[in-house]
C-alpha positions as CSV (number, residue, x, y, z in Angstrom):
1,X,222.6,39.1,74.5
2,X,219.3,39.7,76.0
3,X,219.5,39.6,79.8
4,X,218.7,36.4,81.9
5,X,215.5,36.4,84.4
6,X,216.6,36.7,88.1
7,X,214.7,35.0,91.0
8,X,212.7,38.5,91.3
9,X,212.2,38.6,87.4
10,X,210.9,35.0,88.2
11,X,208.6,36.4,91.0
12,X,206.6,38.8,88.7
13,X,206.4,36.4,86.4
14,X,204.9,33.9,88.5
15,X,203.2,36.7,89.7
16,X,201.5,37.9,86.2
17,X,201.2,34.5,84.7
18,X,198.9,33.9,87.7
19,X,197.2,37.0,87.9
20,X,196.3,36.5,83.5
21,X,194.6,33.5,83.9
22,X,192.3,34.7,86.4
23,X,191.6,37.4,84.3
24,X,190.9,35.5,81.2
25,X,188.7,33.2,83.5
26,X,186.7,36.7,84.4
27,X,186.8,37.7,81.0
28,X,185.4,34.5,79.4
29,X,182.8,34.1,82.3
30,X,182.1,38.6,81.2
31,X,182.1,36.9,77.4
32,X,179.9,34.4,77.7
33,X,176.8,36.1,79.8
34,X,177.3,39.0,77.7
35,X,177.1,36.9,74.5
36,X,173.4,36.7,74.1
37,X,172.5,39.8,73.3
38,X,172.2,42.2,70.8
39,X,175.3,44.2,69.4
40,X,178.5,43.7,70.1
41,X,180.3,42.3,72.4
42,X,182.9,44.6,74.1
43,X,184.3,41.6,76.6
44,X,187.4,41.6,74.6
45,X,188.4,45.1,74.1
46,X,188.1,45.0,77.8
47,X,189.9,41.9,77.9
48,X,192.6,43.1,76.3
49,X,193.7,46.5,78.1
50,X,193.6,44.4,81.1
51,X,196.3,42.0,80.1
52,X,198.4,45.2,78.9
53,X,198.2,46.6,82.4
54,X,198.7,43.0,83.9
55,X,202.2,42.0,81.8
56,X,203.2,45.3,83.4
57,X,202.3,47.9,80.4
58,X,201.4,51.6,80.4
59,X,200.2,53.1,77.3
60,X,198.7,57.4,76.1
61,X,197.2,58.5,72.9
62,X,198.8,61.3,70.9
63,X,195.8,62.4,68.4
64,X,193.1,61.4,67.7
65,X,190.9,58.3,66.4
66,X,189.8,58.7,63.1
67,X,185.6,57.9,63.4
68,X,184.2,54.5,61.9
69,X,184.4,52.6,60.1
70,X,188.5,53.7,60.2
71,X,191.3,50.9,58.9
72,X,194.2,51.5,60.3
73,X,198.4,50.8,59.2
74,X,200.9,50.5,61.3
75,X,204.0,50.0,62.8
76,X,204.3,46.6,64.7
77,X,207.5,46.2,67.6
78,X,205.7,43.5,69.6
79,X,202.9,41.4,71.3
80,X,202.3,44.3,72.7
81,X,200.8,46.6,70.1
82,X,197.5,44.1,70.6
83,X,196.7,45.5,73.6
84,X,196.8,48.5,73.3
85,X,195.3,48.7,70.4
86,X,192.4,47.2,71.0
87,X,192.1,48.1,74.8
88,X,192.6,51.8,73.2
89,X,190.5,51.9,70.5
90,X,188.2,48.3,70.1
91,X,189.8,47.2,67.0
92,X,190.2,43.9,65.5
93,X,192.8,42.5,63.3
94,X,194.6,41.4,60.4
95,X,196.5,38.3,60.9
96,X,198.6,36.1,58.9
97,X,197.2,31.9,59.6
98,X,199.9,30.7,61.5
99,X,198.5,31.8,64.5
100,X,195.6,29.8,63.5
101,X,197.7,26.7,64.1
102,X,197.8,27.3,68.1
103,X,194.1,26.4,69.0
104,X,194.3,29.0,72.1
105,X,195.2,32.2,70.4
106,X,193.2,30.9,68.1
107,X,190.4,30.9,70.5
108,X,191.2,34.6,71.8
109,X,192.0,36.1,68.2
110,X,189.1,34.9,67.3
111,X,187.1,36.3,70.0
112,X,188.2,39.7,69.0
113,X,186.7,38.7,65.1
114,X,190.6,38.8,64.2
115,X,191.4,38.0,59.8
116,X,193.7,35.3,59.4
117,X,194.7,35.7,55.7
118,X,197.2,33.0,54.5
119,X,200.4,34.6,53.7
120,X,202.6,34.2,51.0
121,X,199.2,32.7,48.9
122,X,199.3,35.0,45.8
123,X,196.3,33.2,43.7
124,X,194.7,34.0,47.3
125,X,194.9,37.3,47.1
126,X,190.7,38.3,46.1
127,X,190.1,36.5,48.7
128,X,191.8,37.9,50.7
129,X,190.9,41.0,50.4
130,X,187.0,40.3,50.7
131,X,187.1,39.2,54.0
132,X,189.1,42.3,55.1
133,X,186.8,44.1,53.8
134,X,184.2,42.0,55.7
135,X,186.0,42.5,58.8
136,X,186.3,46.3,58.3
137,X,182.4,45.8,58.2
138,X,182.2,43.9,61.3
139,X,184.4,45.4,63.5
140,X,184.4,49.1,62.6
141,X,187.9,49.7,63.1
142,X,191.0,47.3,61.8
143,X,194.3,47.6,62.2
144,X,196.6,45.7,59.2
145,X,200.4,46.2,60.2
146,X,201.5,45.9,57.2
147,X,205.0,44.9,57.3
148,X,204.5,41.3,57.4
149,X,206.8,41.0,60.9
150,X,207.5,42.3,64.2
151,X,210.2,44.7,63.4
152,X,213.1,45.8,66.3
153,X,211.2,48.9,67.2
154,X,213.6,51.5,65.6
155,X,214.2,51.2,61.8
156,X,210.8,50.5,59.7
157,X,210.2,47.7,57.2
158,X,209.1,47.7,53.9
159,X,205.3,48.2,54.1
160,X,203.7,45.1,51.8
161,X,200.8,46.6,49.5
162,X,199.5,43.4,49.2
163,X,195.7,43.3,51.4
164,X,195.2,47.2,51.0
165,X,193.7,46.5,48.3
166,X,190.8,46.1,50.1
167,X,190.6,50.0,50.9
168,X,192.1,51.4,47.8
169,X,190.4,53.7,46.1
170,X,187.2,52.9,47.8
171,X,184.6,54.0,49.9
172,X,185.9,57.1,51.4
173,X,183.2,57.2,54.0
174,X,186.2,54.7,56.0
175,X,189.2,56.5,56.9
176,X,192.5,55.2,56.9
177,X,194.5,56.3,59.5
178,X,198.1,55.7,60.3
179,X,199.9,54.5,63.7
180,X,203.1,55.0,64.5
181,X,203.7,52.4,68.5
182,X,206.2,53.9,70.3
183,X,208.1,52.5,72.7
184,X,210.6,54.9,73.8
185,X,214.3,54.2,74.6
186,X,213.3,50.3,75.6
187,X,212.2,50.1,71.7
188,X,215.3,47.3,71.0
189,X,214.7,45.9,74.6
190,X,210.9,45.2,74.1
191,X,210.8,43.9,70.0
192,X,210.2,40.4,69.5
193,X,212.7,40.0,66.6
194,X,215.6,38.0,65.9
195,X,216.1,34.7,66.6
196,X,213.9,35.2,70.1
197,X,210.6,33.0,70.5
198,X,207.5,34.3,70.9
199,X,207.6,32.6,74.2
200,X,211.1,34.0,75.5
201,X,209.9,37.3,74.7
202,X,206.6,37.0,76.5
203,X,208.4,36.4,79.5
204,X,211.1,38.3,79.1
205,X,208.6,41.0,79.4
206,X,206.6,39.7,82.1
207,X,209.8,39.4,84.2
208,X,210.2,43.3,83.5
209,X,210.8,45.9,86.7
210,X,210.7,48.7,85.2
211,X,207.4,49.3,83.3
212,X,206.7,49.0,79.8
213,X,205.9,52.7,78.3
214,X,204.0,52.4,74.4
215,X,202.8,56.2,73.5
216,X,200.1,55.1,70.1
217,X,200.5,58.4,67.7
218,X,197.1,58.5,66.1
219,X,198.1,60.9,62.7
220,X,196.0,62.2,60.1
221,X,194.1,60.3,58.1
222,X,195.2,59.2,53.9
223,X,193.5,62.4,52.1
224,X,192.4,61.4,48.2
225,X,195.9,61.8,46.4
226,X,197.6,59.4,48.9
227,X,193.9,56.3,48.1
228,X,194.3,56.5,44.7
229,X,195.7,52.7,44.9
230,X,197.5,50.5,47.3
231,X,200.7,51.2,46.8
232,X,200.5,54.8,47.7
233,X,198.8,53.8,50.3
234,X,201.6,52.2,51.6
235,X,203.9,54.2,50.4
236,X,201.9,57.9,52.6
237,X,201.0,55.5,55.1
238,X,205.0,54.3,55.7
239,X,206.3,57.8,55.5
240,X,204.3,59.3,57.8
241,X,204.7,57.0,59.9
242,X,208.9,57.5,59.8
243,X,208.1,61.5,59.3
244,X,206.3,60.7,63.0
245,X,209.7,59.0,64.4
246,X,211.4,61.0,63.1
247,X,210.4,63.8,64.9
248,X,210.0,62.2,67.7
249,X,213.0,60.7,68.5
250,X,214.7,64.7,67.4
């Protein structure tokens, strides 16, 4: 049972909500001013990193990010994962097209060069792989959450390997780096899973008094043996993340 939001929580929710609206307006203005200039627009990274702090979260690194082009493979427990990863690495994301049904979310995702793929349509896998490859070329750093959904922050779900075909046996100049996103002892309370709606999780997190601490464990990039095909990539990345989680918790 999730705790109810009290009066103090409601005030924190309102204050953070207003701060987010103001921050969004400022960043959209900055984005528009930067858009005509050459080179990648860095304002989305600034926006996501700032949003992380506004919602009451703070992140830190363990390890080093591989040079771009880099394909990050991470576990997925919360929408905070996106803020932390993008703010820290400048990554774009692979997301299912259900998010594209919300005009506001679609607009914001597009600004950060999100690659939308159709979930559950096997006949489109080839086209999706091409989309992922193009997204990687455009962004330099691209993140995939191969569980396909959010977990409870503790239990690692099976990794789906289909979209990893975009990097299997391919250009070894593209690093494939597993990332363990760790919320520590508060993981189950932070995670968005079960029957809780996205809006309920969002408002509950914004109403929290205690900060959300998230650690990004940037693990060693996969070697040639682990990159033979999409299934070996999925297995090796999952094993690396699971091993990191076990070491962290013991």
